[in-house]
C-alpha positions in Angstrom: 295.9 -21.1 -212.0 293.3 -18.6 -210.9 291.4 -19.4 -207.8 287.6 -19.7 -208.1 285.9 -17.5 -205.6 282.4 -18.7 -204.5 280.0 -16.9 -202.2 280.9 -17.1 -198.6 278.5 -19.1 -196.3 277.4 -16.0 -194.5 276.4 -14.3 -197.8 274.5 -17.4 -198.9 272.6 -17.4 -195.7 271.6 -13.7 -196.1 270.5 -14.3 -199.7 268.3 -17.3 -198.6 266.8 -15.3 -195.8 266.0 -12.4 -198.2 264.3 -14.8 -200.6 262.2 -16.3 -197.8 261.1 -12.9 -196.6 260.0 -11.9 -200.2 258.1 -15.2 -200.6 256.3 -14.8 -197.3 255.4 -11.2 -198.1 254.0 -12.4 -201.5 251.9 -15.0 -199.8 250.6 -12.5 -197.2 249.6 -10.0 -199.8 248.0 -12.6 -202.0 245.9 -13.9 -199.1 245.0 -10.4 -198.0 243.7 -9.6 -201.5 241.7 -12.8 -201.5 240.3 -12.0 -198.1 239.2 -8.5 -198.9 242.5 -6.7 -199.0 242.0 -5.1 -202.4 239.2 -2.6 -202.7 239.3 -2.8 -206.5 238.3 -6.4 -206.8 236.2 -7.2 -203.7 233.1 -5.2 -204.5 232.2 -6.5 -207.9 230.0 -9.3 -209.1 231.5 -12.1 -211.1 235.0 -11.9 -209.7 234.8 -15.5 -208.5 233.6 -18.0 -211.0 230.6 -20.3 -210.1 228.3 -22.8 -211.6 224.5 -22.9 -211.2 223.3 -26.4 -210.2 219.9 -27.9 -210.2 217.4 -27.1 -208.7 218.1 -23.6 -209.8 216.4 -20.2 -209.8 212.7 -20.3 -210.4 212.4 -23.9 -209.1 210.7 -25.0 -205.9 213.2 -25.5 -203.1 213.3 -29.1 -201.8 212.3 -29.6 -198.2 215.0 -29.4 -195.5 214.4 -30.9 -192.1 217.6 -31.3 -190.1 219.0 -31.1 -186.5 220.6 -27.8 -185.7 223.5 -26.7 -183.6 221.2 -24.2 -182.0 219.0 -27.0 -180.7 215.9 -28.6 -182.1 215.2 -29.1 -185.8 215.3 -26.6 -188.6 212.4 -27.0 -191.0 212.7 -24.9 -194.2 208.9 -25.1 -194.7 208.4 -23.1 -191.5 210.4 -20.3 -193.1 207.6 -19.4 -195.5 207.2 -15.7 -195.7 211.0 -15.2 -195.1 214.0 -15.2 -197.4 216.6 -17.8 -196.4 220.2 -18.1 -197.5 221.4 -21.7 -197.5 225.2 -22.2 -197.3 226.2 -25.8 -198.1 229.9 -26.3 -197.1 232.5 -29.0 -196.8 232.5 -29.1 -193.0 235.0 -29.8 -190.3 237.9 -30.5 -192.6 237.6 -27.1 -194.3 238.8 -24.2 -192.2 238.2 -21.7 -195.0 234.6 -22.7 -194.9 234.3 -21.8 -191.3 236.2 -18.5 -191.9 233.6 -17.9 -194.6 230.8 -18.4 -192.1 232.4 -16.2 -189.4 232.8 -13.4 -192.0 229.2 -13.8 -193.0 228.1 -13.6 -189.4 230.2 -10.4 -188.9 228.5 -8.8 -191.9 225.0 -10.1 -191.1 223.5 -6.6 -191.4 224.7 -6.4 -195.1 222.8 -9.6 -195.9 219.7 -8.3 -194.1 220.0 -5.2 -196.2 219.6 -7.5 -199.3 216.3 -8.8 -197.8 217.8 -12.0 -196.4 216.0 -12.8 -193.1 217.7 -16.1 -192.1 221.1 -17.7 -192.8 221.8 -21.4 -192.2 224.8 -23.6 -193.0 224.6 -27.3 -193.9 227.3 -29.9 -193.7 227.6 -33.7 -193.6 229.3 -33.9 -190.2 227.8 -35.3 -187.0 225.8 -32.9 -184.8 228.0 -33.2 -181.7 231.2 -32.4 -183.6 229.5 -29.4 -185.2 228.3 -28.1 -181.9 231.9 -28.2 -180.6 233.1 -26.4 -183.8 230.6 -23.6 -183.7 231.4 -23.1 -180.0 235.1 -22.9 -180.8 234.5 -20.5 -183.7 232.1 -18.3 -181.7 229.3 -18.8 -184.2 225.6 -18.2 -183.6 224.4 -19.0 -187.2 222.7 -22.4 -187.2 224.7 -25.2 -188.7 222.7 -28.3 -189.8 223.8 -31.9 -189.8 223.0 -33.8 -192.9 225.1 -37.0 -192.3 223.4 -39.2 -194.8 223.3 -36.4 -197.5 219.5 -36.7 -198.0 219.1 -33.0 -198.5 222.5 -32.3 -199.8 221.7 -34.7 -202.7 218.3 -33.1 -203.1 220.1 -29.9 -203.9 223.0 -31.5 -205.7 225.3 -29.5 -203.3 227.6 -32.5 -203.0 228.4 -32.3 -206.8 230.6 -29.2 -206.4 233.4 -30.1 -204.0 237.0 -31.3 -204.1 236.3 -34.3 -201.8 234.0 -36.2 -204.2 230.2 -36.6 -203.7 230.6 -37.6 -200.0 230.7 -34.0 -198.9 229.2 -30.7 -200.0 231.2 -28.1 -201.8 230.8 -24.4 -201.4 227.2 -23.6 -202.5 224.9 -20.7 -201.7 221.2 -20.8 -202.4 218.7 -18.0 -201.7 215.1 -19.3 -201.1 212.4 -16.7 -201.4 209.4 -16.2 -199.2 207.2 -18.3 -201.4 209.6 -21.3 -201.2 211.2 -20.9 -204.6 214.9 -20.6 -205.3 215.7 -17.0 -206.3 219.5 -17.3 -206.8 222.2 -20.0 -206.7 226.0 -20.1 -206.9 228.1 -23.3 -206.6 231.7 -21.9 -206.2 233.3 -25.1 -205.0 233.4 -27.1 -208.3 236.2 -27.8 -210.7 238.6 -26.4 -211.8 239.0 -23.8 -209.1 237.4 -25.6 -206.1 236.9 -22.2 -204.4 236.3 -22.7 -200.6 236.2 -19.0 -199.6 234.6 -16.0 -201.3 235.2 -12.6 -199.8 232.0 -11.3 -198.4 231.9 -8.1 -200.5 232.1 -10.4 -203.6 229.5 -12.7 -202.3 227.1 -9.8 -201.6 227.7 -8.4 -205.0 226.9 -11.7 -206.7 223.7 -12.1 -204.6 222.7 -8.6 -205.4 223.3 -9.0 -209.1 221.5 -12.4 -209.1 218.4 -11.2 -207.3 218.2 -8.3 -209.8 218.5 -10.9 -212.6 222.0 -9.7 -213.5 223.8 -13.0 -212.9 222.3 -16.3 -212.0 
């Protein structure tokens, strides 16, 4: 009878290691592309699907009065005459949301170039925990605590997340100097539940939306 020759244990180990390396490389390059590693897909509007909730463009922005990690209270009404970018996000349990905020901060001049004067983020987490988080992340952008979702519900920002309506999703809203919404994008809804948008894509979507190209 012929003997059946299988792969030696050493050869099997080498094959497994090679497969693992290829898989890790694929994951790395996929994440790099999603975080701005591909110049062909990160500078165009519409690359990341989003919905447009209510209130939407053209409607009066609901009031926002919330405690801020920078101290005191943020009052949207006091921002009249300025253009404000509101970033509703999932909060402490969503590290990609904080990566998003850090990348926005590092590209703040690009947002200012679009006419955005102020950027604030809103979550449903307690203020003390948020203060610790922004300190850990090195953030200076104000993060507002909306624990009972009064203002999150007013903007329906909690309708576009993967954690149900108890948390916000991943929504951006531009409020113009006159207090009306100029652009809105809710990226965090089904089916994709996007919790990070590369800043070049986000800027492109805002730019197109403010020009009336996509809202």
